[in-house]
C-alpha positions in Angstrom: 15.7 -40.2 222.1 19.2 -39.2 220.9 22.4 -41.2 221.2 25.4 -38.9 221.8 29.0 -39.9 221.8 31.8 -37.6 222.9 35.3 -37.5 224.4 35.9 -36.3 227.9 39.5 -35.4 228.7 40.6 -35.8 232.3 43.8 -33.9 232.8 45.5 -33.5 236.2 48.1 -30.6 236.2 51.7 -31.0 237.3 51.2 -29.0 240.4 52.6 -25.6 239.3 49.2 -24.1 239.1 48.9 -24.7 242.8 52.3 -23.0 243.5 54.3 -26.2 244.1 57.2 -27.6 242.1 56.2 -29.5 239.0 55.8 -33.3 239.5 54.6 -36.3 237.5 54.2 -38.4 240.6 50.8 -39.4 241.8 48.4 -37.6 241.5 50.1 -35.1 239.3 50.6 -35.2 235.5 47.9 -37.7 234.7 45.8 -37.5 231.5 43.3 -39.8 230.0 40.8 -39.5 227.2 37.5 -41.2 228.0 35.1 -42.0 225.2 31.6 -41.3 226.5 28.1 -42.4 225.4 24.8 -41.1 226.6 21.1 -41.6 225.7 19.1 -38.4 226.0 15.4 -37.5 225.7 14.1 -34.0 225.5 10.7 -32.3 225.8 9.0 -30.1 223.2 11.2 -27.1 224.2 14.4 -29.2 223.7 15.0 -29.3 227.5 16.7 -32.5 228.7 14.2 -34.8 230.4 16.4 -37.8 230.9 20.1 -38.5 230.5 21.5 -42.0 230.8 25.3 -42.4 230.6 26.6 -45.7 229.3 30.0 -46.2 230.9 32.8 -47.8 228.9 34.4 -50.5 230.9 37.8 -49.8 229.3 37.6 -46.0 230.1 36.5 -46.7 233.7 39.2 -49.3 234.2 41.8 -46.9 233.1 40.7 -44.3 235.7 40.3 -47.0 238.4 43.6 -48.6 237.7 45.4 -45.3 238.0 43.4 -44.1 241.1 43.8 -47.3 243.1 47.4 -48.0 242.3 
């Protein structure tokens, strides 16, 4: 089993890539860096057999607070 930690960047554009005027108002212009942690097991050919993500309450609350505001 391996323990893997990594950063996931959630970045919502300002709207211009969709052909609309730029905005920083919900849901546009939001960015958060989530610190992720996963436990992984692999087989003899190094193919993933199991992947269990361990969710950081702080990271999840940041997304939830923004989403449900």
